[in-house]
C-alpha positions in Angstrom: -51.1 -36.5 229.4 -48.2 -34.4 229.7 -44.4 -34.9 229.9 -44.6 -35.1 233.6 -47.7 -37.4 234.2 -45.8 -39.9 231.3 -42.5 -39.7 233.5 -44.9 -40.7 236.6 -46.4 -43.9 234.7 -43.3 -45.2 233.5 -42.1 -46.8 237.1 -45.4 -48.5 237.2 -45.1 -50.4 233.8 -44.1 -54.1 233.6 -41.1 -54.9 231.7 -42.8 -56.0 228.5 -44.9 -52.7 228.5 -41.5 -50.8 228.8 -40.2 -52.9 225.5 -43.2 -51.8 224.1 -42.9 -48.4 224.8 -39.1 -48.1 223.7 -40.0 -49.9 220.6 -42.9 -47.1 219.8 -40.7 -44.3 220.7 -37.3 -45.8 218.2 -40.0 -46.0 215.6 -41.2 -42.3 216.1 -37.7 -41.4 216.6 -36.5 -42.8 213.1 -34.4 -45.2 214.9 -33.4 -48.5 213.5 -33.2 -50.2 216.6 -36.3 -51.7 216.9 -36.6 -54.3 219.8 -38.8 -57.5 219.6 -40.4 -57.9 223.2 -38.8 -59.9 225.4 -39.9 -63.6 225.0 -39.0 -66.2 227.8 -40.3 -69.2 228.1 -38.3 -70.3 231.4 -38.9 -69.3 234.6 -36.2 -67.1 236.7 -35.8 -70.3 239.1 -34.8 -72.4 236.2 -31.2 -71.5 235.9 -30.9 -71.8 239.5 -32.1 -75.3 239.2 -29.6 -75.9 236.3 -26.7 -74.0 238.1 -27.4 -76.6 241.3 -27.7 -79.8 238.8 -24.0 -78.9 237.6 -22.6 -78.1 240.9 -23.9 -81.7 242.2 -22.6 -83.0 239.0 -19.3 -81.5 239.6 -18.8 -83.4 243.0 -18.5 -86.6 241.0 -17.6 -85.8 237.6 -15.3 -83.2 235.6 -17.8 -81.4 233.8 -17.6 -77.8 232.2 -21.2 -76.7 232.1 -22.2 -74.2 229.2 -23.6 -71.1 230.5 -27.1 -71.5 230.6 -28.3 -68.7 227.8 -26.6 -71.3 225.7 -28.3 -74.7 227.4 -31.7 -73.7 227.2 -31.7 -73.9 223.6 -30.5 -77.2 223.2 -32.7 -80.5 224.0 -31.3 -80.7 227.4 -32.8 -77.4 228.3 -36.5 -78.2 226.6 -36.2 -81.1 229.0 -35.9 -78.5 231.8 -38.5 -76.5 231.2 -40.7 -79.5 231.2 -39.6 -81.1 234.5 -38.2 -78.0 236.3 -41.5 -77.3 237.5 -41.5 -80.4 239.8 -38.3 -79.1 241.8 -39.7 -75.4 242.2 -43.1 -76.7 243.5 -41.8 -78.9 245.9 -39.0 -75.6 247.1 -42.8 -73.1 246.9 -44.3 -75.5 248.9 -41.8 -76.5 251.9 -39.0 -73.8 251.8 -40.9 -70.4 251.6 -38.7 -68.5 253.4 -35.4 -69.1 251.4 -33.8 -66.0 250.1 -32.3 -66.4 246.6 -28.7 -67.6 247.5 -30.2 -70.0 249.8 -32.4 -71.6 247.1 -29.6 -71.4 245.0 -27.9 -73.8 247.7 -30.8 -75.4 248.3 -31.1 -76.4 244.5 -27.8 -78.0 244.3 -28.3 -80.0 248.2 -31.5 -81.6 246.4 -30.0 -82.0 243.0 -27.1 -84.1 245.1 -30.0 -86.0 246.6 -30.8 -86.8 243.3 -27.1 -88.2 242.1 -27.0 -89.9 245.0 -29.9 -91.6 244.0 -28.5 -92.7 240.2 -25.0 -93.4 241.7 -27.3 -96.5 244.1 -28.8 -97.2 240.9 -25.9 -97.2 238.4 -27.6 -94.6 236.2 -25.2 -92.6 234.0 -24.7 -89.2 235.6 -25.6 -86.7 232.5 -27.2 -83.3 233.1 -30.1 -84.7 231.0 -30.6 -87.8 233.1 -30.5 -85.4 236.2 -33.3 -83.5 235.0 -35.4 -86.3 233.8 -35.1 -87.2 237.7 -36.6 -83.8 239.1 -39.7 -85.3 239.9 -38.6 -87.8 242.6 -37.1 -85.1 244.7 -40.2 -85.2 247.3 -40.2 -88.7 247.6 -36.5 -88.8 247.9 -36.2 -86.1 250.4 -38.9 -87.9 252.2 -37.0 -91.2 252.0 -33.5 -89.5 253.2 -35.4 -87.5 256.1 -38.6 -89.2 256.9 -41.3 -86.8 258.4 -38.9 -83.6 258.2 -41.4 -82.2 256.2 -44.5 -83.0 258.1 -42.9 -81.4 261.8 -41.3 -78.5 260.1 -37.4 -79.6 260.8 -36.9 -79.6 257.2 -36.9 -76.0 256.6 -34.2 -75.8 260.0 -31.9 -78.1 258.4 -31.4 -77.4 255.0 -31.0 -73.4 256.3 -28.6 -74.6 258.1 -26.8 -76.9 255.5 -27.3 -74.0 252.5 -25.2 -71.6 254.7 -22.1 -73.9 255.0 
C-alpha cells in the first residue's frame, strides 16, 4: 500500500479505527501522547435526555444542572445509562422523522410529562427520580394523548409543540 492509497482509506475508517491508527503513528514517531481508544458507554441521545430532564425541572425548581460530562460519572449517570433506553426506544419507534434539535425539544416535553405525573403523586422532584420514571413515558403519553400514536397524530402534534 502506497501513501496515496493510505490517504484514500482514512475517510472510510470508523472513529475507533482512526484512534488506533493515530496511536500507532504516534508510537512510530516516538511521541509520548499515546491515546487510549475512545470508550463511551453512553448513547449519544443520553445527553439530550439529560438536557430534557433538566429543562423540565427548571420549570418547577431552581436547579443548576452539572455538565453531562460530570453527571455521567455520578450515580445519576449510571441510573440514566440503565433507564435511558426506555425513552430512546419510545422516541425511535414513534418519532423517527424528528431532527436532532426537534429530538432535544421532544425529550424536554416528554420529561415534562414525567414531572407533571410526579407532581400529581407528590413525588420529590430530583434528576434521579425523573430518570427512575423514564420507563413510564409510553403509558404517560397514552394517558395524556389517547390514541394519538395509533392514529398518527402524535408526530404532527409533537412537531408543532417542539417548534414553539
